Biopython code that builds the backbone (N, CA, C, O; Angstrom):
import numpy as np
from Bio.PDB.StructureBuilder import StructureBuilder

atoms = [
    (1, "MET", "N", (-46.647, 37.921, -114.231)),
    (1, "MET", "CA", (-46.334, 37.280, -115.499)),
    (1, "MET", "C", (-45.770, 38.322, -116.467)),
    (1, "MET", "O", (-46.255, 39.452, -116.524)),
    (2, "ALA", "N", (-44.767, 37.942, -117.208)),
    (2, "ALA", "CA", (-44.132, 38.846, -118.155)),
    (2, "ALA", "C", (-45.077, 39.161, -119.310)),
    (2, "ALA", "O", (-45.877, 38.325, -119.729)),
    (3, "LYS", "N", (-44.962, 40.386, -119.809)),
    (3, "LYS", "CA", (-45.778, 40.818, -120.932)),
    (3, "LYS", "C", (-45.348, 40.077, -122.196)),
    (3, "LYS", "O", (-44.173, 39.756, -122.372)),
    (4, "LYS", "N", (-46.305, 39.813, -123.061)),
    (4, "LYS", "CA", (-46.027, 39.155, -124.336)),
    (4, "LYS", "C", (-46.415, 40.091, -125.475)),
    (4, "LYS", "O", (-47.466, 40.732, -125.447)),
    (5, "TYR", "N", (-45.549, 40.154, -126.469)),
    (5, "TYR", "CA", (-45.820, 40.937, -127.670)),
    (5, "TYR", "C", (-45.934, 39.987, -128.848)),
    (5, "TYR", "O", (-45.239, 38.972, -128.894)),
    (6, "ASN", "N", (-46.803, 40.304, -129.806)),
    (6, "ASN", "CA", (-46.913, 39.512, -131.030)),
    (6, "ASN", "C", (-45.795, 39.841, -132.000)),
    (6, "ASN", "O", (-45.347, 38.990, -132.769)),
    (7, "ILE", "N", (-45.343, 41.112, -131.951)),
    (7, "ILE", "CA", (-44.285, 41.580, -132.849)),
    (7, "ILE", "C", (-43.565, 42.718, -132.114)),
    (7, "ILE", "O", (-44.188, 43.489, -131.383)),
    (8, "SER", "N", (-42.264, 42.812, -132.314)),
    (8, "SER", "CA", (-41.478, 43.741, -131.501)),
    (8, "SER", "C", (-41.853, 45.212, -131.685)),
    (8, "SER", "O", (-41.622, 46.019, -130.784)),
    (9, "VAL", "N", (-42.429, 45.574, -132.839)),
    (9, "VAL", "CA", (-42.816, 46.969, -133.051)),
    (9, "VAL", "C", (-43.867, 47.414, -132.024)),
    (9, "VAL", "O", (-44.004, 48.607, -131.751)),
    (10, "GLU", "N", (-44.601, 46.460, -131.460)),
    (10, "GLU", "CA", (-45.574, 46.802, -130.410)),
    (10, "GLU", "C", (-44.870, 47.424, -129.210)),
    (10, "GLU", "O", (-45.387, 48.357, -128.595)),
    (11, "ALA", "N", (-43.692, 46.909, -128.878)),
    (11, "ALA", "CA", (-42.928, 47.444, -127.748)),
    (11, "ALA", "C", (-42.476, 48.873, -128.046)),
    (11, "ALA", "O", (-42.496, 49.737, -127.169)),
    (12, "THR", "N", (-42.070, 49.108, -129.295)),
    (12, "THR", "CA", (-41.658, 50.453, -129.702)),
    (12, "THR", "C", (-42.826, 51.420, -129.582)),
    (12, "THR", "O", (-42.694, 52.495, -128.997)),
    (13, "LEU", "N", (-43.964, 51.035, -130.133)),
    (13, "LEU", "CA", (-45.128, 51.913, -130.123)),
    (13, "LEU", "C", (-45.688, 52.113, -128.720)),
    (13, "LEU", "O", (-46.312, 53.137, -128.441)),
    (14, "GLU", "N", (-45.472, 51.155, -127.847)),
    (14, "GLU", "CA", (-45.904, 51.307, -126.464)),
    (14, "GLU", "C", (-45.168, 52.483, -125.806)),
    (14, "GLU", "O", (-45.723, 53.175, -124.952)),
    (15, "VAL", "N", (-43.917, 52.695, -126.214)),
    (15, "VAL", "CA", (-43.100, 53.752, -125.628)),
    (15, "VAL", "C", (-43.242, 55.078, -126.372)),
    (15, "VAL", "O", (-43.363, 56.127, -125.737)),
    (16, "ILE", "N", (-43.230, 55.050, -127.719)),
    (16, "ILE", "CA", (-43.234, 56.311, -128.476)),
    (16, "ILE", "C", (-44.482, 56.493, -129.336)),
    (16, "ILE", "O", (-44.537, 57.411, -130.155)),
    (17, "GLY", "N", (-45.477, 55.636, -129.164)),
    (17, "GLY", "CA", (-46.689, 55.733, -129.965)),
    (17, "GLY", "C", (-47.573, 56.896, -129.541)),
    (17, "GLY", "O", (-47.308, 57.569, -128.545)),
    (18, "GLY", "N", (-48.605, 57.113, -130.299)),
    (18, "GLY", "CA", (-49.538, 58.194, -130.018)),
    (18, "GLY", "C", (-49.229, 59.413, -130.863)),
    (18, "GLY", "O", (-48.264, 59.435, -131.627)),
    (19, "LYS", "N", (-50.062, 60.419, -130.712)),
    (19, "LYS", "CA", (-49.991, 61.604, -131.574)),
    (19, "LYS", "C", (-48.803, 62.511, -131.268)),
    (19, "LYS", "O", (-48.284, 63.161, -132.176)),
    (20, "TRP", "N", (-48.358, 62.572, -130.011)),
    (20, "TRP", "CA", (-47.436, 63.633, -129.611)),
    (20, "TRP", "C", (-46.018, 63.217, -129.253)),
    (20, "TRP", "O", (-45.105, 64.036, -129.360)),
    (21, "LYS", "N", (-45.800, 61.993, -128.836)),
    (21, "LYS", "CA", (-44.475, 61.632, -128.301)),
    (21, "LYS", "C", (-43.353, 61.813, -129.314)),
    (21, "LYS", "O", (-42.309, 62.370, -128.974)),
    (22, "CYS", "N", (-43.541, 61.359, -130.544)),
    (22, "CYS", "CA", (-42.483, 61.525, -131.549)),
    (22, "CYS", "C", (-42.250, 62.996, -131.863)),
    (22, "CYS", "O", (-41.121, 63.399, -132.144)),
    (23, "VAL", "N", (-43.308, 63.801, -131.819)),
    (23, "VAL", "CA", (-43.162, 65.232, -132.070)),
    (23, "VAL", "C", (-42.317, 65.863, -130.962)),
    (23, "VAL", "O", (-41.409, 66.647, -131.239)),
    (24, "ILE", "N", (-42.618, 65.523, -129.720)),
    (24, "ILE", "CA", (-41.830, 66.020, -128.584)),
    (24, "ILE", "C", (-40.373, 65.606, -128.748)),
    (24, "ILE", "O", (-39.466, 66.423, -128.590)),
    (25, "LEU", "N", (-40.155, 64.335, -129.065)),
    (25, "LEU", "CA", (-38.795, 63.815, -129.189)),
    (25, "LEU", "C", (-38.034, 64.486, -130.330)),
    (25, "LEU", "O", (-36.845, 64.774, -130.191)),
    (26, "CYS", "N", (-38.702, 64.735, -131.452)),
    (26, "CYS", "CA", (-38.041, 65.432, -132.571)),
    (26, "CYS", "C", (-37.584, 66.822, -132.137)),
    (26, "CYS", "O", (-36.479, 67.248, -132.474)),
    (27, "HIS", "N", (-38.428, 67.526, -131.394)),
    (27, "HIS", "CA", (-38.033, 68.849, -130.901)),
    (27, "HIS", "C", (-36.834, 68.746, -129.960)),
    (27, "HIS", "O", (-35.938, 69.589, -129.999)),
    (28, "LEU", "N", (-36.818, 67.721, -129.122)),
    (28, "LEU", "CA", (-35.723, 67.571, -128.158)),
    (28, "LEU", "C", (-34.408, 67.152, -128.804)),
    (28, "LEU", "O", (-33.357, 67.253, -128.172)),
    (29, "THR", "N", (-34.444, 66.683, -130.054)),
    (29, "THR", "CA", (-33.183, 66.377, -130.741)),
    (29, "THR", "C", (-32.403, 67.660, -131.029)),
    (29, "THR", "O", (-31.220, 67.605, -131.365)),
    (30, "HIS", "N", (-33.052, 68.796, -130.900)),
    (30, "HIS", "CA", (-32.395, 70.090, -131.125)),
    (30, "HIS", "C", (-31.889, 70.714, -129.830)),
    (30, "HIS", "O", (-31.391, 71.839, -129.832)),
    (31, "GLY", "N", (-32.018, 69.976, -128.714)),
    (31, "GLY", "CA", (-31.480, 70.464, -127.448)),
    (31, "GLY", "C", (-32.517, 70.533, -126.350)),
    (31, "GLY", "O", (-33.701, 70.272, -126.565)),
    (32, "LYS", "N", (-32.045, 70.890, -125.165)),
    (32, "LYS", "CA", (-32.903, 71.000, -123.986)),
    (32, "LYS", "C", (-34.010, 72.019, -124.218)),
    (32, "LYS", "O", (-33.811, 73.045, -124.868)),
    (33, "MET", "N", (-35.175, 71.711, -123.672)),
    (33, "MET", "CA", (-36.305, 72.635, -123.782)),
    (33, "MET", "C", (-37.103, 72.635, -122.492)),
    (33, "MET", "O", (-37.230, 71.617, -121.812)),
    (34, "ARG", "N", (-37.636, 73.803, -122.176)),
    (34, "ARG", "CA", (-38.569, 73.924, -121.060)),
    (34, "ARG", "C", (-39.959, 73.558, -121.562)),
    (34, "ARG", "O", (-40.208, 73.530, -122.767)),
    (35, "THR", "N", (-40.856, 73.280, -120.630)),
    (35, "THR", "CA", (-42.234, 72.951, -121.006)),
    (35, "THR", "C", (-42.839, 74.071, -121.834)),
    (35, "THR", "O", (-43.532, 73.815, -122.818)),
    (36, "SER", "N", (-42.578, 75.321, -121.436)),
    (36, "SER", "CA", (-43.139, 76.465, -122.160)),
    (36, "SER", "C", (-42.596, 76.538, -123.587)),
    (36, "SER", "O", (-43.317, 76.941, -124.499)),
    (37, "ASP", "N", (-41.330, 76.152, -123.791)),
    (37, "ASP", "CA", (-40.753, 76.127, -125.140)),
    (37, "ASP", "C", (-41.471, 75.086, -126.000)),
    (37, "ASP", "O", (-41.816, 75.346, -127.153)),
    (38, "LEU", "N", (-41.690, 73.908, -125.422)),
    (38, "LEU", "CA", (-42.378, 72.849, -126.151)),
    (38, "LEU", "C", (-43.808, 73.266, -126.487)),
    (38, "LEU", "O", (-44.294, 73.009, -127.589)),
    (39, "LYS", "N", (-44.470, 73.904, -125.542)),
    (39, "LYS", "CA", (-45.852, 74.357, -125.770)),
    (39, "LYS", "C", (-45.884, 75.379, -126.906)),
    (39, "LYS", "O", (-46.816, 75.379, -127.711)),
    (40, "ARG", "N", (-44.892, 76.235, -126.977)),
    (40, "ARG", "CA", (-44.837, 77.266, -128.018)),
    (40, "ARG", "C", (-44.666, 76.649, -129.416)),
    (40, "ARG", "O", (-45.291, 77.098, -130.377)),
    (41, "VAL", "N", (-43.807, 75.608, -129.522)),
    (41, "VAL", "CA", (-43.581, 74.985, -130.833)),
    (41, "VAL", "C", (-44.614, 73.908, -131.161)),
    (41, "VAL", "O", (-44.639, 73.377, -132.271)),
    (42, "MET", "N", (-45.466, 73.592, -130.185)),
    (42, "MET", "CA", (-46.547, 72.618, -130.384)),
    (42, "MET", "C", (-47.857, 73.242, -129.911)),
    (42, "MET", "O", (-48.432, 72.783, -128.924)),
    (43, "PRO", "N", (-48.339, 74.277, -130.596)),
    (43, "PRO", "CA", (-49.494, 75.023, -130.089)),
    (43, "PRO", "C", (-50.786, 74.215, -129.974)),
    (43, "PRO", "O", (-51.694, 74.615, -129.245)),
    (44, "ASN", "N", (-50.885, 73.089, -130.675)),
    (44, "ASN", "CA", (-52.132, 72.308, -130.641)),
    (44, "ASN", "C", (-52.205, 71.284, -129.515)),
    (44, "ASN", "O", (-53.240, 70.642, -129.334)),
    (45, "ILE", "N", (-51.122, 71.121, -128.752)),
    (45, "ILE", "CA", (-51.156, 70.182, -127.624)),
    (45, "ILE", "C", (-51.635, 70.935, -126.390)),
    (45, "ILE", "O", (-51.261, 72.088, -126.175)),
    (46, "THR", "N", (-52.459, 70.284, -125.586)),
    (46, "THR", "CA", (-52.891, 70.923, -124.335)),
    (46, "THR", "C", (-51.774, 70.801, -123.300)),
    (46, "THR", "O", (-50.927, 69.912, -123.386)),
    (47, "GLN", "N", (-51.786, 71.693, -122.337)),
    (47, "GLN", "CA", (-50.775, 71.646, -121.276)),
    (47, "GLN", "C", (-50.838, 70.316, -120.533)),
    (47, "GLN", "O", (-49.807, 69.730, -120.201)),
    (48, "LYS", "N", (-52.052, 69.849, -120.277)),
    (48, "LYS", "CA", (-52.248, 68.586, -119.558)),
    (48, "LYS", "C", (-51.638, 67.417, -120.343)),
    (48, "LYS", "O", (-50.953, 66.570, -119.770)),
    (49, "MET", "N", (-51.888, 67.377, -121.649)),
    (49, "MET", "CA", (-51.360, 66.288, -122.482)),
    (49, "MET", "C", (-49.841, 66.358, -122.570)),
    (49, "MET", "O", (-49.168, 65.329, -122.505)),
    (50, "LEU", "N", (-49.291, 67.576, -122.719)),
    (50, "LEU", "CA", (-47.839, 67.736, -122.785)),
    (50, "LEU", "C", (-47.196, 67.215, -121.508)),
    (50, "LEU", "O", (-46.226, 66.459, -121.557)),
    (51, "THR", "N", (-47.735, 67.620, -120.371)),
    (51, "THR", "CA", (-47.202, 67.178, -119.079)),
    (51, "THR", "C", (-47.277, 65.659, -118.955)),
    (51, "THR", "O", (-46.324, 65.018, -118.511)),
    (52, "GLN", "N", (-48.409, 65.090, -119.350)),
    (52, "GLN", "CA", (-48.598, 63.632, -119.273)),
    (52, "GLN", "C", (-47.593, 62.901, -120.163)),
    (52, "GLN", "O", (-46.984, 61.920, -119.736)),
    (53, "GLN", "N", (-47.420, 63.373, -121.390)),
    (53, "GLN", "CA", (-46.512, 62.720, -122.326)),
    (53, "GLN", "C", (-45.060, 62.813, -121.839)),
    (53, "GLN", "O", (-44.306, 61.845, -121.935)),
    (54, "LEU", "N", (-44.676, 63.978, -121.319)),
    (54, "LEU", "CA", (-43.323, 64.142, -120.785)),
    (54, "LEU", "C", (-43.086, 63.214, -119.598)),
    (54, "LEU", "O", (-42.010, 62.629, -119.470)),
    (55, "ARG", "N", (-44.085, 63.078, -118.733)),
    (55, "ARG", "CA", (-43.955, 62.163, -117.576)),
    (55, "ARG", "C", (-43.767, 60.730, -118.036)),
    (55, "ARG", "O", (-42.929, 60.004, -117.501)),
    (56, "GLU", "N", (-44.551, 60.320, -119.031)),
    (56, "GLU", "CA", (-44.448, 58.946, -119.537)),
    (56, "GLU", "C", (-43.084, 58.711, -120.188)),
    (56, "GLU", "O", (-42.469, 57.665, -119.980)),
    (57, "LEU", "N", (-42.614, 59.676, -120.972)),
    (57, "LEU", "CA", (-41.308, 59.540, -121.605)),
    (57, "LEU", "C", (-40.195, 59.501, -120.555)),
    (57, "LEU", "O", (-39.196, 58.800, -120.724)),
    (58, "GLU", "N", (-40.375, 60.254, -119.480)),
    (58, "GLU", "CA", (-39.393, 60.230, -118.389)),
    (58, "GLU", "C", (-39.414, 58.874, -117.677)),
    (58, "GLU", "O", (-38.362, 58.308, -117.381)),
    (59, "GLN", "N", (-40.606, 58.361, -117.408)),
    (59, "GLN", "CA", (-40.736, 57.054, -116.746)),
    (59, "GLN", "C", (-40.117, 55.943, -117.587)),
    (59, "GLN", "O", (-39.559, 54.991, -117.041)),
    (60, "ASP", "N", (-40.211, 56.056, -118.902)),
    (60, "ASP", "CA", (-39.654, 55.042, -119.795)),
    (60, "ASP", "C", (-38.167, 55.250, -120.052)),
    (60, "ASP", "O", (-37.549, 54.479, -120.787)),
    (61, "GLY", "N", (-37.582, 56.300, -119.445)),
    (61, "GLY", "CA", (-36.147, 56.533, -119.571)),
    (61, "GLY", "C", (-35.730, 57.165, -120.884)),
    (61, "GLY", "O", (-34.553, 57.131, -121.246)),
    (62, "ILE", "N", (-36.688, 57.745, -121.605)),
    (62, "ILE", "CA", (-36.415, 58.337, -122.917)),
    (62, "ILE", "C", (-35.962, 59.794, -122.779)),
    (62, "ILE", "O", (-35.115, 60.261, -123.541)),
    (63, "VAL", "N", (-36.530, 60.504, -121.808)),
    (63, "VAL", "CA", (-36.113, 61.887, -121.551)),
    (63, "VAL", "C", (-35.668, 62.041, -120.103)),
    (63, "VAL", "O", (-36.112, 61.318, -119.211)),
    (64, "ASN", "N", (-34.787, 62.994, -119.902)),
    (64, "ASN", "CA", (-34.366, 63.382, -118.556)),
    (64, "ASN", "C", (-35.063, 64.687, -118.195)),
    (64, "ASN", "O", (-35.150, 65.608, -119.007)),
    (65, "ARG", "N", (-35.553, 64.746, -116.973)),
    (65, "ARG", "CA", (-36.141, 65.975, -116.435)),
    (65, "ARG", "C", (-35.091, 66.602, -115.533)),
    (65, "ARG", "O", (-34.654, 65.997, -114.554)),
    (66, "ILE", "N", (-34.690, 67.822, -115.872)),
    (66, "ILE", "CA", (-33.663, 68.511, -115.100)),
    (66, "ILE", "C", (-34.327, 69.650, -114.345)),
    (66, "ILE", "O", (-34.861, 70.587, -114.939)),
    (67, "SER", "N", (-34.282, 69.549, -113.022)),
    (67, "SER", "CA", (-34.901, 70.557, -112.172)),
    (67, "SER", "C", (-33.818, 71.409, -111.529)),
    (67, "SER", "O", (-32.938, 70.896, -110.838)),
    (68, "TYR", "N", (-33.892, 72.716, -111.764)),
    (68, "TYR", "CA", (-32.904, 73.637, -111.208)),
    (68, "TYR", "C", (-33.437, 74.213, -109.903)),
    (68, "TYR", "O", (-34.589, 74.639, -109.819)),
    (69, "ASN", "N", (-32.589, 74.219, -108.899)),
    (69, "ASN", "CA", (-32.985, 74.707, -107.585)),
    (69, "ASN", "C", (-32.867, 76.224, -107.542)),
    (69, "ASN", "O", (-31.877, 76.771, -107.055)),
    (70, "GLN", "N", (-33.889, 76.893, -108.057)),
    (70, "GLN", "CA", (-33.875, 78.346, -108.104)),
    (70, "GLN", "C", (-35.300, 78.869, -107.998)),
    (70, "GLN", "O", (-36.264, 78.109, -108.091)),
    (71, "VAL", "N", (-35.418, 80.175, -107.803)),
    (71, "VAL", "CA", (-36.721, 80.827, -107.751)),
    (71, "VAL", "C", (-36.756, 81.879, -108.848)),
    (71, "VAL", "O", (-35.866, 82.728, -108.899)),
    (72, "PRO", "N", (-37.766, 81.853, -109.741)),
    (72, "PRO", "CA", (-38.803, 80.818, -109.817)),
    (72, "PRO", "C", (-38.218, 79.488, -110.297)),
    (72, "PRO", "O", (-37.153, 79.459, -110.913)),
    (73, "PRO", "N", (-38.924, 78.383, -110.010)),
    (73, "PRO", "CA", (-38.409, 77.067, -110.385)),
    (73, "PRO", "C", (-38.212, 76.957, -111.899)),
    (73, "PRO", "O", (-38.981, 77.514, -112.683)),
    (74, "LYS", "N", (-37.179, 76.237, -112.286)),
    (74, "LYS", "CA", (-36.886, 76.035, -113.704)),
    (74, "LYS", "C", (-36.700, 74.544, -113.951)),
    (74, "LYS", "O", (-35.944, 73.870, -113.251)),
    (75, "VAL", "N", (-37.405, 74.046, -114.962)),
    (75, "VAL", "CA", (-37.314, 72.634, -115.333)),
    (75, "VAL", "C", (-37.061, 72.562, -116.833)),
    (75, "VAL", "O", (-37.713, 73.251, -117.617)),
    (76, "GLU", "N", (-36.112, 71.725, -117.219)),
    (76, "GLU", "CA", (-35.830, 71.488, -118.632)),
    (76, "GLU", "C", (-35.910, 69.996, -118.912)),
    (76, "GLU", "O", (-35.733, 69.164, -118.022)),
    (77, "TYR", "N", (-36.178, 69.683, -120.165)),
    (77, "TYR", "CA", (-36.212, 68.297, -120.615)),
    (77, "TYR", "C", (-35.175, 68.115, -121.717)),
    (77, "TYR", "O", (-34.958, 69.003, -122.541)),
    (78, "GLU", "N", (-34.540, 66.945, -121.714)),
    (78, "GLU", "CA", (-33.579, 66.600, -122.753)),
    (78, "GLU", "C", (-33.704, 65.117, -123.035)),
    (78, "GLU", "O", (-34.204, 64.356, -122.206)),
    (79, "LEU", "N", (-33.250, 64.712, -124.204)),
    (79, "LEU", "CA", (-33.209, 63.289, -124.502)),
    (79, "LEU", "C", (-32.172, 62.630, -123.605)),
    (79, "LEU", "O", (-31.085, 63.172, -123.404)),
    (80, "SER", "N", (-32.500, 61.476, -123.071)),
    (80, "SER", "CA", (-31.524, 60.694, -122.320)),
    (80, "SER", "C", (-30.624, 59.982, -123.325)),
    (80, "SER", "O", (-30.866, 60.029, -124.531)),
    (81, "GLU", "N", (-29.609, 59.338, -122.831)),
    (81, "GLU", "CA", (-28.750, 58.548, -123.721)),
    (81, "GLU", "C", (-29.592, 57.494, -124.437)),
    (81, "GLU", "O", (-29.417, 57.252, -125.632)),
    (82, "TYR", "N", (-30.502, 56.873, -123.698)),
    (82, "TYR", "CA", (-31.401, 55.867, -124.271)),
    (82, "TYR", "C", (-32.317, 56.525, -125.306)),
    (82, "TYR", "O", (-32.591, 55.944, -126.356)),
    (83, "GLY", "N", (-32.787, 57.735, -125.004)),
    (83, "GLY", "CA", (-33.641, 58.476, -125.932)),
    (83, "GLY", "C", (-32.932, 58.776, -127.243)),
    (83, "GLY", "O", (-33.538, 58.713, -128.312)),
    (84, "TRP", "N", (-31.643, 59.102, -127.159)),
    (84, "TRP", "CA", (-30.864, 59.373, -128.375)),
    (84, "TRP", "C", (-30.794, 58.157, -129.287)),
    (84, "TRP", "O", (-30.567, 58.301, -130.488)),
    (85, "SER", "N", (-30.986, 56.958, -128.734)),
    (85, "SER", "CA", (-30.963, 55.756, -129.573)),
    (85, "SER", "C", (-32.157, 55.717, -130.530)),
    (85, "SER", "O", (-32.188, 54.889, -131.440)),
    (86, "LEU", "N", (-33.137, 56.602, -130.333)),
    (86, "LEU", "CA", (-34.296, 56.697, -131.223)),
    (86, "LEU", "C", (-34.062, 57.655, -132.396)),
    (86, "LEU", "O", (-34.916, 57.773, -133.274)),
    (87, "LYS", "N", (-32.917, 58.337, -132.418)),
    (87, "LYS", "CA", (-32.677, 59.390, -133.416)),
    (87, "LYS", "C", (-32.876, 58.895, -134.840)),
    (87, "LYS", "O", (-33.533, 59.571, -135.631)),
    (88, "SER", "N", (-32.334, 57.749, -135.187)),
    (88, "SER", "CA", (-32.471, 57.263, -136.571)),
    (88, "SER", "C", (-33.938, 56.964, -136.907)),
    (88, "SER", "O", (-34.370, 57.172, -138.041)),
    (89, "ILE", "N", (-34.692, 56.484, -135.935)),
    (89, "ILE", "CA", (-36.127, 56.219, -136.142)),
    (89, "ILE", "C", (-36.866, 57.533, -136.364)),
    (89, "ILE", "O", (-37.696, 57.641, -137.267)),
    (90, "LEU", "N", (-36.560, 58.533, -135.537)),
    (90, "LEU", "CA", (-37.207, 59.838, -135.665)),
    (90, "LEU", "C", (-36.870, 60.488, -137.000)),
    (90, "LEU", "O", (-37.743, 61.059, -137.654)),
    (91, "ASP", "N", (-35.596, 60.404, -137.409)),
    (91, "ASP", "CA", (-35.181, 60.954, -138.707)),
    (91, "ASP", "C", (-35.921, 60.265, -139.846)),
    (91, "ASP", "O", (-36.360, 60.918, -140.792)),
    (92, "ALA", "N", (-36.058, 58.951, -139.755)),
    (92, "ALA", "CA", (-36.761, 58.194, -140.792)),
    (92, "ALA", "C", (-38.242, 58.579, -140.848)),
    (92, "ALA", "O", (-38.808, 58.694, -141.935)),
    (93, "LEU", "N", (-38.870, 58.779, -139.695)),
    (93, "LEU", "CA", (-40.273, 59.200, -139.657)),
    (93, "LEU", "C", (-40.445, 60.577, -140.288)),
    (93, "LEU", "O", (-41.394, 60.807, -141.039)),
    (94, "CYS", "N", (-39.529, 61.491, -139.984)),
    (94, "CYS", "CA", (-39.585, 62.841, -140.567)),
    (94, "CYS", "C", (-39.414, 62.786, -142.079)),
    (94, "CYS", "O", (-40.150, 63.447, -142.813)),
    (95, "ALA", "N", (-38.446, 62.002, -142.548)),
    (95, "ALA", "CA", (-38.193, 61.895, -143.984)),
    (95, "ALA", "C", (-39.396, 61.291, -144.706)),
    (95, "ALA", "O", (-39.786, 61.763, -145.774)),
    (96, "TRP", "N", (-39.976, 60.258, -144.128)),
    (96, "TRP", "CA", (-41.147, 59.640, -144.749)),
    (96, "TRP", "C", (-42.302, 60.627, -144.795)),
    (96, "TRP", "O", (-42.998, 60.731, -145.805)),
    (97, "GLY", "N", (-42.508, 61.358, -143.692)),
    (97, "GLY", "CA", (-43.585, 62.338, -143.637)),
    (97, "GLY", "C", (-43.409, 63.435, -144.676)),
    (97, "GLY", "O", (-44.377, 63.860, -145.307)),
    (98, "GLU", "N", (-42.175, 63.892, -144.853)),
    (98, "GLU", "CA", (-41.896, 64.930, -145.844)),
    (98, "GLU", "C", (-42.217, 64.414, -147.246)),
    (98, "GLU", "O", (-42.852, 65.113, -148.036)),
    (99, "ASN", "N", (-41.778, 63.188, -147.556)),
    (99, "ASN", "CA", (-42.077, 62.598, -148.854)),
    (99, "ASN", "C", (-43.577, 62.409, -149.060)),
    (99, "ASN", "O", (-44.089, 62.601, -150.163)),
    (100, "HIS", "N", (-44.269, 62.036, -148.000)),
    (100, "HIS", "CA", (-45.717, 61.859, -148.067)),
    (100, "HIS", "C", (-46.416, 63.192, -148.347)),
    (100, "HIS", "O", (-47.335, 63.260, -149.163)),
    (101, "ILE", "N", (-45.972, 64.244, -147.667)),
    (101, "ILE", "CA", (-46.556, 65.577, -147.878)),
    (101, "ILE", "C", (-46.351, 66.020, -149.320)),
    (101, "ILE", "O", (-47.274, 66.535, -149.951)),
    (102, "ILE", "N", (-45.149, 65.821, -149.841)),
    (102, "ILE", "CA", (-44.863, 66.205, -151.227)),
    (102, "ILE", "C", (-45.751, 65.403, -152.189)),
    (102, "ILE", "O", (-46.278, 65.946, -153.160)),
    (103, "ARG", "N", (-45.906, 64.123, -151.908)),
    (103, "ARG", "CA", (-46.745, 63.261, -152.756)),
    (103, "ARG", "C", (-48.197, 63.713, -152.734)),
    (103, "ARG", "O", (-48.859, 63.733, -153.771)),
    (104, "GLU", "N", (-48.694, 64.075, -151.558)),
    (104, "GLU", "CA", (-50.099, 64.438, -151.398)),
    (104, "GLU", "C", (-50.409, 65.880, -151.793)),
    (104, "GLU", "O", (-51.467, 66.162, -152.356)),
    (105, "TYR", "N", (-49.474, 66.800, -151.492)),
    (105, "TYR", "CA", (-49.762, 68.226, -151.642)),
    (105, "TYR", "C", (-48.862, 68.936, -152.643)),
    (105, "TYR", "O", (-49.096, 70.102, -152.958)),
    (106, "GLY", "N", (-47.841, 68.258, -153.147)),
    (106, "GLY", "CA", (-46.941, 68.876, -154.116)),
    (106, "GLY", "C", (-45.856, 69.710, -153.461)),
    (106, "GLY", "O", (-44.672, 69.392, -153.576)),
    (107, "ASP", "N", (-46.242, 70.756, -152.787)),
    (107, "ASP", "CA", (-45.287, 71.668, -152.161)),
    (107, "ASP", "C", (-45.343, 71.498, -150.650)),
    (107, "ASP", "O", (-46.369, 71.765, -150.025)),
    (108, "LYS", "N", (-44.225, 71.048, -150.063)),
    (108, "LYS", "CA", (-44.247, 70.806, -148.614)),
    (108, "LYS", "C", (-44.458, 72.090, -147.820)),
    (108, "LYS", "O", (-45.027, 72.063, -146.728)),
    (109, "TYR", "N", (-44.001, 73.210, -148.368)),
    (109, "TYR", "CA", (-44.132, 74.466, -147.635)),
    (109, "TYR", "C", (-45.564, 75.002, -147.634)),
    (109, "TYR", "O", (-45.891, 75.924, -146.887)),
    (110, "ALA", "N", (-46.406, 74.418, -148.474)),
    (110, "ALA", "CA", (-47.810, 74.814, -148.484)),
    (110, "ALA", "C", (-48.532, 74.309, -147.230)),
    (110, "ALA", "O", (-49.537, 74.884, -146.812)),
    (111, "VAL", "N", (-48.018, 73.241, -146.642)),
    (111, "VAL", "CA", (-48.702, 72.661, -145.483)),
    (111, "VAL", "C", (-47.832, 72.555, -144.236)),
    (111, "VAL", "O", (-48.350, 72.293, -143.151)),
    (112, "LEU", "N", (-46.520, 72.753, -144.366)),
    (112, "LEU", "CA", (-45.648, 72.669, -143.199)),
    (112, "LEU", "C", (-45.464, 74.033, -142.553)),
    (112, "LEU", "O", (-45.266, 75.036, -143.239)),
    (113, "GLU", "N", (-45.531, 74.061, -141.231)),
    (113, "GLU", "CA", (-45.279, 75.299, -140.492)),
    (113, "GLU", "C", (-43.837, 75.735, -140.711)),
    (113, "GLU", "O", (-42.958, 74.913, -140.971)),
    (114, "ASP", "N", (-43.613, 77.010, -140.605)),
    (114, "ASP", "CA", (-42.261, 77.558, -140.755)),
    (114, "ASP", "C", (-41.563, 77.494, -139.395)),
    (114, "ASP", "O", (-41.721, 78.391, -138.568)),
    (115, "ASN", "N", (-40.797, 76.437, -139.172)),
    (115, "ASN", "CA", (-40.015, 76.337, -137.935)),
    (115, "ASN", "C", (-38.721, 75.590, -138.209)),
    (115, "ASN", "O", (-38.513, 75.053, -139.297)),
    (116, "ILE", "N", (-37.866, 75.565, -137.215)),
    (116, "ILE", "CA", (-36.511, 75.002, -137.366)),
    (116, "ILE", "C", (-36.512, 73.549, -137.832)),
    (116, "ILE", "O", (-35.593, 73.121, -138.530)),
    (117, "LEU", "N", (-37.533, 72.795, -137.451)),
    (117, "LEU", "CA", (-37.572, 71.380, -137.815)),
    (117, "LEU", "C", (-37.831, 71.183, -139.307)),
    (117, "LEU", "O", (-37.557, 70.111, -139.847)),
    (118, "ASN", "N", (-38.352, 72.202, -139.969)),
    (118, "ASN", "CA", (-38.748, 72.039, -141.367)),
    (118, "ASN", "C", (-37.781, 72.713, -142.343)),
    (118, "ASN", "O", (-38.127, 72.919, -143.507)),
    (119, "LYS", "N", (-36.591, 73.054, -141.892)),
    (119, "LYS", "CA", (-35.591, 73.699, -142.767)),
    (119, "LYS", "C", (-34.881, 72.655, -143.599)),
    (119, "LYS", "O", (-34.007, 72.992, -144.397)),
]
sb = StructureBuilder()
sb.init_structure("model")
sb.init_model(0)
sb.init_chain("A")
sb.init_seg("    ")
for serial, (resi, resn, name, xyz) in enumerate(atoms, 1):
    if name == "N":
        sb.init_residue(resn, " ", resi, " ")
    sb.init_atom(name, np.array(xyz, "f"), 0.0, 1.0, " ", f" {name:<3s}", serial, name[0])
structure = sb.get_structure()
C-alpha cells in the first residue's frame, strides 16, 4: 500500500529531517567532500552517525557517493542534481537561523563558529 502523508512537508522532513542532514547538505553546497572533511567541519557528529546519514541521503538520491579505484581507497560525496534542488530550502534555513541567532544573542559571531559557511 502506498504511503500517505497528512501534509507534504512530512515528505520533505522524511528525507532531510533530523539534526544533521541539512548541515551535511549545506557543507556539500560548497563542493565535493570526503567523510574526513565532513567530520572535521562537524566535530560534534559521531563517525557512525555521519556514515548513517550519508548512506540515507545517498539512498534517497540526494547525494552521490564517488568511489575512486585507488590505494588507499578514496571516497567523496557531492550533491546530486536532485540534491541541488534543495539549495533554496537550505539557503532559507540558513538565513532564518542567522536572523534567529541575532534576535536571541545580538551578535551572531558570539555564537557562530568561524568557518566558510558563516562568512
